[in-house]
DSSP file (Angstrom, degrees, kcal/mol; ACC not computed):
  #  RESIDUE AA STRUCTURE BP1 BP2  ACC     N-H-->O    O-->H-N    N-H-->O    O-->H-N    TCO  KAPPA ALPHA  PHI   PSI    X-CA   Y-CA   Z-CA
    1    1 A M              0   0    0      0, 0.0     2,-0.3     0, 0.0    83,-0.1   0.000 360.0 360.0 360.0 130.2    5.2   22.1   -3.9
    2    2 A Q    >>  -     0   0    0      1,-0.1     3,-1.9    81,-0.1     4,-0.5  -0.862 360.0-102.3-127.8 168.7    3.7   20.0   -1.1
    3    3 A F  G >4 S+     0   0    0     73,-0.4     3,-2.1     1,-0.3    -1,-0.1   0.916 119.1  60.9 -52.4 -45.6    5.0   17.4    1.3
    4    4 A S  G 34 S+     0   0    0      1,-0.3    -1,-0.3    72,-0.1    76,-0.0   0.607  98.1  58.7 -62.6 -14.8    3.5   14.6   -0.9
    5    5 A D  G <4 S+     0   0    0     -3,-1.9    -1,-0.3     2,-0.1    -2,-0.2   0.552  81.3 110.9 -90.2  -5.1    5.8   15.7   -3.7
    6    6 A L    <<  -     0   0    0     -3,-2.1     2,-0.8    -4,-0.5    16,-0.1  -0.434  66.4-136.4 -64.9 141.2    9.0   15.2   -1.7
    7    7 A D        -     0   0    0     14,-0.2    14,-0.4    -2,-0.1     2,-0.3  -0.808  22.4-162.0-102.8  92.8   11.2   12.3   -2.7
    8    8 A F        +     0   0    0     -2,-0.8    12,-0.2    12,-0.1    25,-0.1  -0.546  12.9 176.3 -79.3 133.4   12.2   10.6    0.6
    9    9 A Q  E     -A   19   0A   0     10,-3.1    10,-2.2    -2,-0.3     3,-0.1  -0.903  44.9 -72.1-126.2 161.1   15.3    8.4    0.4
   10   10 A P  E     -A   18   0A   0      0, 0.0     8,-0.3     0, 0.0     2,-0.2  -0.198  58.4-108.5 -45.7 136.0   17.1    6.4    3.2
   11   11 A H        -     0   0    0      6,-3.4     6,-0.2     3,-0.5     3,-0.2  -0.539  22.8-132.0 -73.5 135.2   19.1    8.9    5.4
   12   12 A E  S    S+     0   0    0     -2,-0.2    -1,-0.1     1,-0.2     3,-0.1   0.709 101.2  32.4 -67.7 -17.0   22.8    8.5    4.6
   13   13 A D  S    S+     0   0    0      1,-0.2     2,-0.5     2,-0.0    -1,-0.2   0.598 116.6  53.3-113.3  -9.4   23.8    8.4    8.3
   14   14 A W    >   -     0   0    0     -3,-0.2     3,-1.4     1,-0.1    -3,-0.5  -0.977  62.5-158.6-127.9 119.7   20.8    6.7    9.9
   15   15 A N  T 3  S+     0   0    0     -2,-0.5    -1,-0.1     1,-0.3    -4,-0.1   0.875  95.2  47.3 -68.3 -33.2   19.6    3.4    8.5
   16   16 A D  T 3  S+     0   0    0     -6,-0.1     2,-0.3     2,-0.0    -1,-0.3   0.162 103.7  84.9 -93.1  24.1   16.2    3.7   10.0
   17   17 A G    <   -     0   0    0     -3,-1.4    -6,-3.4    -6,-0.2     2,-0.3  -0.815  58.4-150.4-120.7 165.1   15.7    7.3    8.8
   18   18 A V  E     -AB  10  34A   0     16,-2.9    16,-2.2    -2,-0.3     2,-0.3  -0.872   8.4-171.6-128.5 163.7   14.6    9.0    5.8
   19   19 A Q  E     -AB   9  33A   0    -10,-2.2   -10,-3.1    -2,-0.3     2,-0.4  -0.992   7.0-165.4-154.0 144.4   15.5   12.4    4.2
   20   20 A A  E     - B   0  32A   0     12,-2.3    12,-2.9    -2,-0.3     2,-0.5  -0.999   9.2-163.9-134.8 132.7   14.1   14.4    1.3
   21   21 A I  E     + B   0  31A   0    -14,-0.4     2,-0.4    -2,-0.4   -14,-0.2  -0.969   9.8 177.8-117.1 131.2   16.1   17.4   -0.2
   22   22 A H  E     - B   0  30A   0      8,-2.5     8,-2.9    -2,-0.5     2,-0.4  -0.978   8.3-166.8-138.8 129.4   14.4   19.9   -2.4
   23   23 A L  E     - B   0  29A   0     -2,-0.4     6,-0.3     6,-0.3     2,-0.2  -0.932  10.6-148.9-111.7 135.5   15.9   23.0   -3.9
   24   24 A F    >   -     0   0    0      4,-3.4     3,-2.0    -2,-0.4    63,-0.0  -0.531  31.5-104.6 -92.4 166.4   14.0   25.8   -5.5
   25   25 A E  T 3  S+     0   0    0      1,-0.3     4,-0.1    -2,-0.2    -1,-0.1   0.726 116.3  68.5 -65.5 -20.2   15.0   28.1   -8.3
   26   26 A N  T 3  S-     0   0    0      2,-0.2    -1,-0.3    61,-0.1     3,-0.1   0.433 118.4-106.4 -78.6   2.4   15.6   31.0   -5.8
   27   27 A G  S <  S+     0   0    0     -3,-2.0    26,-2.2     1,-0.3     2,-0.2   0.384  89.6 105.3  91.2 -11.9   18.7   29.0   -4.3
   28   28 A Y  E     + C   0  52A   0     24,-0.2    -4,-3.4    58,-0.2    -1,-0.3  -0.638  39.8 147.8-101.8 162.7   16.9   28.1   -1.2
   29   29 A G  E     -BC  23  51A   0     22,-2.2    22,-2.5    -6,-0.3     2,-0.3  -0.923  33.8-103.8-166.7-165.0   15.4   24.7   -0.3
   30   30 A V  E     -BC  22  50A   0     -8,-2.9    -8,-2.5    -2,-0.3     2,-0.5  -0.972   6.1-153.5-136.3 151.0   14.7   22.3    2.5
   31   31 A S  E     -BC  21  49A   0     18,-1.9    18,-2.7    -2,-0.3     2,-0.5  -0.992  18.8-169.3-124.0 118.3   16.0   19.2    4.0
   32   32 A V  E     +BC  20  48A   0    -12,-2.9   -12,-2.3    -2,-0.5     2,-0.3  -0.943  10.6 174.4-108.9 127.7   13.4   17.2    5.7
   33   33 A I  E     -BC  19  47A   0     14,-2.3    14,-2.4    -2,-0.5     2,-0.3  -0.902  21.8-171.1-132.8 151.4   14.4   14.2    7.8
   34   34 A R  E     +B   18   0A   0    -16,-2.2   -16,-2.9    -2,-0.3   -23,-0.2  -0.918  29.0 145.0-137.8 121.8   12.8   11.8   10.1
   35   35 A T    >   -     0   0    0     -2,-0.3     3,-1.3   -18,-0.3   -18,-0.1  -0.924  64.8 -94.3-147.0 165.5   15.2    9.5   12.2
   36   36 A P  T 3  S+     0   0    0      0, 0.0     4,-0.1     0, 0.0   -19,-0.0   0.721 126.3  42.1 -56.3 -19.4   15.2    8.0   15.6
   37   37 A F  T 3  S+     0   0    0      4,-0.1     2,-0.1     2,-0.1     3,-0.0   0.368  88.7 106.6-112.2   5.6   17.1   11.0   16.8
   38   38 A S  S X  S-     0   0    0     -3,-1.3     2,-0.9     1,-0.1     3,-0.6  -0.327  87.9 -84.4 -75.2 161.4   15.5   13.9   15.0
   39   39 A Y  T 3  S-     0   0    0      1,-0.2    34,-2.1     2,-0.1    35,-0.4  -0.576 118.3  -1.8 -70.9 105.5   13.2   16.4   16.7
   40   40 A G  T > >S+     0   0    0     -2,-0.9     5,-2.6    32,-0.2     3,-1.6   0.204  97.5 118.8  98.9 -20.1    9.9   14.6   16.6
   41   41 A G  G X 5S+     0   0    0     -3,-0.6     3,-1.2     1,-0.3    -2,-0.1   0.786  70.4  56.5 -56.6 -33.6   11.1   11.5   14.7
   42   42 A P  G 3 5S+     0   0    0      0, 0.0    -1,-0.3     0, 0.0    -3,-0.1   0.724 110.4  48.6 -70.1 -19.4   10.3    9.0   17.5
   43   43 A N  G < 5S-     0   0    0     -3,-1.6    -2,-0.2     2,-0.1     3,-0.1   0.365 125.4-101.6 -97.2   6.9    6.7   10.3   17.3
   44   44 A G  T < 5S+     0   0    0     -3,-1.2    -3,-0.2     1,-0.3     2,-0.2   0.610  83.6 121.8  84.2  11.8    6.5   10.1   13.6
   45   45 A L      < -     0   0    0     -5,-2.6    -1,-0.3    -7,-0.1     2,-0.3  -0.503  53.6-118.0-110.6-177.8    7.0   13.7   12.9
   46   46 A Y  E     - D   0  74A   0     28,-2.3    28,-3.0    -2,-0.2     2,-0.4  -0.747   3.7-139.8-125.7 159.4    9.8   15.5   10.8
   47   47 A E  E     -C   33   0A   0    -14,-2.4   -14,-2.3    -2,-0.3     2,-0.4  -0.948  22.6-161.7-112.9 134.3   12.6   17.9   11.2
   48   48 A V  E     -CD  32  71A   0     23,-2.7    23,-3.0    -2,-0.4     2,-0.4  -0.963   8.3-171.3-125.6 139.1   13.1   20.6    8.6
   49   49 A A  E     -C   31   0A   0    -18,-2.7   -18,-1.9    -2,-0.4     2,-0.4  -0.982  23.4-129.0-123.1 135.0   16.0   22.7    7.8
   50   50 A V  E     -C   30   0A   0     -2,-0.4    11,-3.1    19,-0.4   -20,-0.3  -0.692  36.0-173.3 -75.7 126.7   16.2   25.6    5.5
   51   51 A I  E     -CE  29  60A   0    -22,-2.5   -22,-2.2    -2,-0.4     2,-0.3  -0.747  15.4-159.1-121.7 167.3   19.1   25.2    3.1
   52   52 A R  E     +CE  28  59A   0      7,-2.2     7,-1.8    -2,-0.2     2,-0.4  -0.995  48.8  51.4-143.1 144.2   20.8   27.2    0.5
   53   53 A G  E    S- E   0  58A   0    -26,-2.2     5,-0.3    -2,-0.3     2,-0.3  -0.997  80.3 -58.1 142.3-136.3   23.0   26.2   -2.5
   54   54 A N        -     0   0    0      3,-2.4     3,-0.4    -2,-0.4    -2,-0.1  -0.778  55.2 -87.5-136.0 174.9   22.7   23.6   -5.4
   55   55 A S  S    S+     0   0    0     -2,-0.3     3,-0.2     1,-0.2    -1,-0.0   0.812 127.1  44.9 -63.2 -26.7   22.3   19.9   -5.6
   56   56 A D  S    S+     0   0    0      1,-0.3     2,-0.3     0, 0.0    -1,-0.2   0.711 127.2  19.7 -90.8 -17.4   26.0   19.3   -5.4
   57   57 A N  S    S+     0   0    0     -3,-0.4    -3,-2.4     2,-0.0     2,-0.3  -0.821  74.0 144.0-154.3 105.9   26.8   21.7   -2.5
   58   58 A W  E     -E   53   0A   0     -2,-0.3     2,-0.3    -5,-0.3    -5,-0.2  -0.961  19.5-171.6-138.9 159.6   24.2   23.0   -0.1
   59   59 A Q  E     -E   52   0A   0     -7,-1.8    -7,-2.2    -2,-0.3     2,-0.1  -0.982  35.3 -89.1-145.1 156.3   24.2   23.9    3.6
   60   60 A I  E     -E   51   0A   0     -2,-0.3     2,-0.4    -9,-0.2    -9,-0.3  -0.360  38.3-152.0 -60.0 131.3   21.7   24.8    6.3
   61   61 A T        -     0   0    0    -11,-3.1   -11,-0.3    -2,-0.1     3,-0.2  -0.901  13.1-171.3-108.5 142.0   21.2   28.5    6.6
   62   62 A Y        +     0   0    0     -2,-0.4    -1,-0.1     1,-0.2   -11,-0.1   0.202  68.9  75.8-113.1  17.4   20.2   30.0    9.9
   63   63 A D        +     0   0    0      5,-0.0     5,-0.2     3,-0.0    -1,-0.2  -0.283  62.3 110.9-130.7  50.6   19.4   33.5    8.8
   64   64 A T  S    S-     0   0    0      3,-1.2     3,-0.2    -3,-0.2    22,-0.0  -0.779  75.5-113.4-112.6 163.0   16.1   33.6    7.0
   65   65 A P  S    S+     0   0    0      0, 0.0     3,-0.1     0, 0.0    -1,-0.0   0.709 112.7  65.6 -68.3 -16.9   12.8   35.1    8.1
   66   66 A I  S    S-     0   0    0      1,-0.3     2,-0.3    19,-0.1    20,-0.0   0.944 120.2 -33.7 -69.7 -51.2   11.4   31.5    8.3
   67   67 A T        -     0   0    0     -3,-0.2    -3,-1.2     1,-0.0    -1,-0.3  -0.980  34.1-139.0-167.9 156.7   13.6   30.4   11.2
   68   68 A G  S    S+     0   0    0     -2,-0.3     2,-0.3    -5,-0.2    -6,-0.1   0.087  92.6  23.3-104.0  20.4   17.0   30.8   12.7
   69   69 A D  S    S-     0   0    0     -8,-0.1   -19,-0.4     0, 0.0     2,-0.2  -0.834 102.9 -63.8-160.1-173.3   17.3   27.0   13.5
   70   70 A V        -     0   0    0     -2,-0.3     2,-0.7   -21,-0.1   -21,-0.2  -0.625  48.5-125.2 -85.9 154.4   15.9   23.8   12.4
   71   71 A L  E     -D   48   0A   0    -23,-3.0   -23,-2.7    -2,-0.2     3,-0.3  -0.888  30.9-168.9-102.8 114.4   12.2   23.2   12.9
   72   72 A G  E     +     0   0A   0     -2,-0.7   -32,-0.2   -25,-0.2   -25,-0.2  -0.400  58.8  33.3 -95.8 177.8   11.2   20.1   14.8
   73   73 A W  E    S+     0   0A   0    -34,-2.1     2,-0.4     1,-0.2    -1,-0.2   0.813  77.4 167.5  52.4  42.1    8.1   18.2   15.4
   74   74 A Q  E     -D   46   0A   0    -28,-3.0   -28,-2.3   -35,-0.4    -1,-0.2  -0.704  25.3-149.9 -91.4 131.1    6.7   19.2   12.0
   75   75 A T     >  -     0   0    0     -2,-0.4     4,-2.4   -30,-0.2     3,-0.4  -0.519  37.0-101.5 -85.2 161.7    3.5   17.5   10.5
   76   76 A P  H  > S+     0   0    0      0, 0.0     4,-1.6     0, 0.0   -73,-0.4   0.801 126.2  53.5 -56.1 -27.1    3.1   17.1    6.8
   77   77 A Q  H  > S+     0   0    0      2,-0.2     4,-1.4     1,-0.2     5,-0.1   0.835 107.0  51.3 -73.0 -34.6    0.7   20.1    6.9
   78   78 A D  H  > S+     0   0    0     -3,-0.4     4,-1.8     2,-0.2    -1,-0.2   0.918 108.3  51.4 -68.5 -44.3    3.4   22.1    8.7
   79   79 A I  H  X S+     0   0    0     -4,-2.4     4,-2.6     1,-0.2    -2,-0.2   0.848 101.7  61.3 -67.3 -33.7    5.9   21.2    6.0
   80   80 A D  H  X S+     0   0    0     -4,-1.6     4,-1.7     1,-0.2    -1,-0.2   0.909 106.9  46.5 -51.0 -42.8    3.5   22.3    3.3
   81   81 A D  H  X S+     0   0    0     -4,-1.4     4,-1.8     2,-0.2    -2,-0.2   0.883 111.0  51.1 -72.6 -35.6    3.6   25.8    4.8
   82   82 A V  H  X S+     0   0    0     -4,-1.8     4,-3.0     1,-0.2     5,-0.3   0.917 108.9  50.9 -67.4 -39.4    7.3   25.8    5.1
   83   83 A L  H  X S+     0   0    0     -4,-2.6     4,-2.2     1,-0.2    -1,-0.2   0.886 110.1  48.8 -61.9 -39.1    7.8   24.8    1.6
   84   84 A N  H  X S+     0   0    0     -4,-1.7     4,-1.0     2,-0.2    -1,-0.2   0.839 112.7  48.6 -70.9 -35.2    5.5   27.5    0.4
   85   85 A R  H  < S+     0   0    0     -4,-1.8     4,-0.3     2,-0.2    -2,-0.2   0.907 113.6  46.1 -74.9 -38.5    7.4   30.1    2.6
   86   86 A V  H >< S+     0   0    0     -4,-3.0     3,-1.8     1,-0.2    -2,-0.2   0.937 108.5  55.4 -69.2 -43.3   10.9   29.0    1.3
   87   87 A Q  H 3< S+     0   0    0     -4,-2.2    -1,-0.2    -5,-0.3    -2,-0.2   0.843 108.2  53.1 -52.6 -32.3    9.8   28.9   -2.4
   88   88 A S  T 3<        0   0    0     -4,-1.0    -1,-0.3     1,-0.2    -2,-0.2   0.491 360.0 360.0 -91.3   0.3    8.7   32.6   -1.8
   89   89 A L    <         0   0    0     -3,-1.8    -1,-0.2    -4,-0.3    -2,-0.1   0.500 360.0 360.0 -64.0 360.0   12.1   33.9   -0.4
């Protein structure tokens, strides 16, 4: 899984933002956003949250070895690394 595989859609709360949600078979996934108010968004960078759940019901998880918060100021290459780490949980 790579950044280029993510399916970005308009962000539900921010008209000028985008969001991609991807869940892996292990029950973890990522929410990747870029909005005018996200960490790095005004600079063309992304914010990534590790999530847990399913396509109908997921929430951000703050207790993984990857991070205890959201990861801001992420490049597509940074997100490739996060995707691989989340898939390996």
